[in-house]
N, C-alpha and C positions, 0 to 999 in steps of 0.2 A: 516646451522642453519638459516641464514638470508633469504634464499630462502623459507624455510618452513614458516617463519614469514610473508613474503610478500604474500604467497598464503593464509595464514590464514586471513590476513587483507582483501585480495581481496574477499574471501568468506563471511567475515563479512559484508563488504560493499554491496555486492550483496544481502545478506539476508536482511539488513536494507532497501535497496532500494525496494526490493520486498514487504516488510511489509508496507512501506509508500504508494506504488502503490495500494496495496489491500485496505488499509484504505481509500485512496482517492476514489476508486471505490465504496466502501461501503457508504461513505459520499454522493457521487453523487446519488446513488440509493435511499438513505433515503430522500434526498431533492426532487428527482423526485416523489417518492411515496407520499410525503406530498403534493406536488402540485396537483397531480392527485386526491388525496383524497379530497382536498378542492374543486376541480371542480365537483366531484360527488355529493357533499352535496348541 
């Protein structure tokens, strides 16, 4: 039982880490697009 629980928490941690990584990449892309957009104007 505890082994399954540990695996579940490991999967949850990896999922949360992946979500934060994706959000960080999206935030960086938005900032870069805003900077390039200002340069074009």
